N, C-alpha and C positions, 0 to 999 in steps of 0.2 A: 532531714525530711524531704527537702526538694531534691537531694542528691539522689535518692532512690528512685523518685519520678523522672528524673533527667536520665538516669542510666536505663531506666525501662523504655523510656521514649526513644532514646538513642538505639537501643536494640532492635526496635520496630523499623526505625528509618534505615538502619543498616540492611535488613533484610530486603526492604524495597530497592535499595541501592546495589545490591550483589549484581555483578553482570551476569548474563546469559550467554552460554556457547551453543555454537550450532554443531549437530552431530548428524551422522548417516541415518537415514530412517528405511523402514521396509516398505515398499510400495509395489502394488500389483498393477501392472500397466494394463491389464484387461480384466479388471474387477472380478477376481476369484477364479476365472478360469484357469487351467493348466499351463505350467510354462511362463507365467507373466511376472513373478516375484522377483523384484531386484532391490539391491542395497542403493538408494538413492541419497548421493550427496548434495546435489544441486539442481534445482529446476531453472533452466537458463531460458528465459522467455526471449523470442525473436523481438527484433526493433517493432515497437509499437507506438502508441499515441497518448499523450498526456493533455488535459484540458484545464485551464485555470479560469473560474469564473468568479469575478470581484463583486462584492457588494456595491452599493451606491456610493458608499464614501471611499472605497479603495483601501480600506483597513482590515477587511476580512475576506476571505475567499474559500471556496470548495474546488479542490483538486481531484480530478477524475481521470482514472488510467485504464487501458485495455490492451492486451496482446495475446497473440498466439505463442504457444510453446515452440521453442525451437530444438532443445534436446534436454533429457534428464541425464545429468552427468553420473557416471557410475564407475567402479574400478573396473577397468576393460574398456569394452564397447559402450558407447553412448547409446541411449535409447531415444530415437528420433520422433518427432511429432507425426502422426499417422501412422506409427509402427502396429501392425494387426489390425488397421482400421480404426484405431482410437485417436482422437484430436482433442487436445487440451487447450483450454484457453484460461486467461486470468483478467479480473476487473477489480478495481478498487476505487473508493471515494472517501475522503475525509476532510476536515476543516483546517484552515490555518489562518493565524493573524499574520498581517504583512507588516514587516519592520523595514522601511527603507533604509538602504547602507549606501548613501550618497544618490546622485541624479538617476543612475541607470543600473541600479542593482538592489535586491531585496533579499533579507533573510526570512523564511517562514516559520513561525512558532506554531506547534500542534495546538489546536483549538477544540478542547473536549466539549463545549458548548455547542458545536455545530452539530445538527441531527443527522447529516450525512456521515455514516462510518461504517464502510464494509470492505471486506476483502473476501473474493471468492474465487473458487477454482472448479471449472467445468469440465467434462468430457461430453463429446459428441462422436457419433458413429456416421453421421450424414454431414460433413462440412460444407459451408456455403461457397468455398472455392476450394480450389486443389490443394491449397495450403492451409486451410482451417476458415475460421472465421473471415470476414472481408475487412480489411483495413480500410479500403477506400469507401465504402458505404458505412462501415461501422456496425454492421450487421451481423448477427448470431454469435456474439461474444456469449451470450448468456441462453442459447438455443437449447443446449444439451442437457445432460444430468449435472446437478450441484454435488460436488463430492467433498467440498471443504468450505466452511465459512467462518470468519473471524472479525473483530473489530480491532482497530489501531488504538495503540497507547501513547501516553506521552514519553513514557521511559525509552530512552535511545532514539528520540526522534531528532533529526535534523533535516533542513532543506534550504536550497538559495537558488537564485537565478540572478544572472547579471547579463545585460546587453553590451556585446562587445562592439557593434556598428550599427550605427542608425540608418545607413543608407539602405534604401529599400531594394531587396533582390526577389527573384521568384520564390514562393513558398514551396511549390512542389518541384524538386530538382531530381526526382526519383525516375528512372527510366530503365527499369530491369525486370519487368513483369508483365505477364498477359493481363493482369487485373488493372485496367486503365493505365496503359503505358503512356508516358509523356507528361506534359503539364496538364494536371486534370484541374487546375484552378488558375487559368491564365490571367483572370482578374484580380488575383489576390497576391500580393507581394508580403514580405516579412522583413523585421530588422534580424540581425544576426545575434545570437546568444547561446548561453549554455548554463546548465546548472546540474544539481543532483540532490537526491532526496534518499534517507535511511530511515526505514521504518519497521517497527515491530507490532505484531499482531497476536493476539490472544486467540487461539483456536475455540471457536465456541461449539462448533459441531463438525462432524466429518464422516465420511462413508467408509467403514472399517473393511469393506471389500476392496478398496484402493489403498486407503493409508491405514496399514494394518497395526501399527503400534503407536499412533499418537493417542493422547489423552485429552479429552475435552476440558477446558479451562486450566490445564497444567502444561500446555504446548505451545511453543512459540513458532511464528513464521517470521522470519527476518528477510526483508526485502530491501535491496539497494538499486536505485534507479538512476541513470544519467539522462539529461533532457538536452536537445539542441534544436536550434533553428537556423537555417531552413532544413528541409527534409531532403536526405540524400540517399536512404537505405529502405524507405517504405512509403506508403502513400499517407498523406494525411486524411483523418477519417472526418466524414461528411456528419456522423452521428456517434454519439457515445450512450451508456447507460447510466442514469443518475442516482439508482437505488440497488444495481447488483441484481436484479431479476426482471425488469422490464426492458425488452431489447430496443436499442436505438431510439430512446425518447428524449434526448437532449442533443441539440444542434451544437457541431464542431466547427470545422473548417469553413461551412459555408456562413457562419454568423461571427467572424472575427474582425470584419471590415475590410477595407482596401489594403491596410498595411496591419498585418498581424503583429501585435505588441505595442502598437501606438493606441489602440481603442478609440480612434478618431470617429465621433458619431454613433459609438456601439454603448447600448445600455441594455442588459449589464455588460461590462467590459469582458471579453473573452480572449484568451490567449492559448494557442496551441503549439505543442512541441513534439517533436520525434522523441522517443523514450526508449530505453535499452535497460532491462531488468533482469535480476535473478533472485531467486528465493531459495532459503535453506532453513531447517527445522532445528528445534531445540527444546529444552525443558524451561517453563517459565521460572523466573527468578523472583516471583512475587508469592507471598503466603497465601494459601488457599483460605476461603472465607471462614473455614471452622478454626484454622490456625489464628486468623485475625480475630476471631471471637474470643479465643484464649487469652491472646495478647491484650484485648480490651477488658476482660475480666481481671487480668492481673495489674494492668494499670488502675483500674478502679479500686482493687484490694489494697494496692499500694496507697492510694490516697486516703482510703479509709482507715488504714492502720497509722498513718501520719496524723490524722485528725485525732484519733483517740490518743497518740502519744502526747500531741500537744495539749489537749484535754487534762489528761492526767498530770501533766506538769505544771498546769494553771492550778489545778486543785490541791496539788502539794506545795505550792507557793505560800 
């Protein structure tokens, strides 16, 4: 009796546990106009920004991310951001539980209960700067047309950050752009640290003029991100989007305190880091809702049959 239930349950769990693999997708770089269709392997985002916003007890947090596209990697020549006048950006936000790993490091677990959960890709033909959205101000990462929207899932999630040196150094050490050259935050220092995040996202909606072969609720976006402080390759962002639709409505580098990472006198505690991410796509390795319903009926039928056999055995005894 129990064995049948356990076997059916194990089959459902095995379906959830199946790994998903990334595959090339068809992407139209100019939204359906002639000559824009490419086979895209990886969306390689330029160095951007991440912001961790802790709750009052320091046990939970919301993590925000934003970046301009660098290139879309394809077989042969890569497609660069701004090609044909099309500029792409990515924004994300999700919740984490903070698990300390010693005095100066932490592991982050996915928090499904956090109401913030979004991953979006936008396209814009009128960039805020010559390179796309403004990393310094944090503006226009959601100014264009939304072409993909998804939500993060616990499967495949991993994240961590460790402080490697508590000695304060300048937060902004990037000096290679016309967008605010030099130290744009002379009164803000930072600890030195690094970390990484791996994230899987269920694609909830997409613009088929750009993503021509994705399937809503059956496609996954895989994003891997590295985080470092201080900033060496991009400007720290003054603002972020905290919902994926409203532009620059969450303070960033301007609200981390005198030393980023120490949160002295800062409530809520905010920590900012330079981030470097890439995204690929594949097929979701979880059952569709209809499939789950069939398995649910199967489990229920197994339980009913078991009860009938037990009742019959009792009557014959």
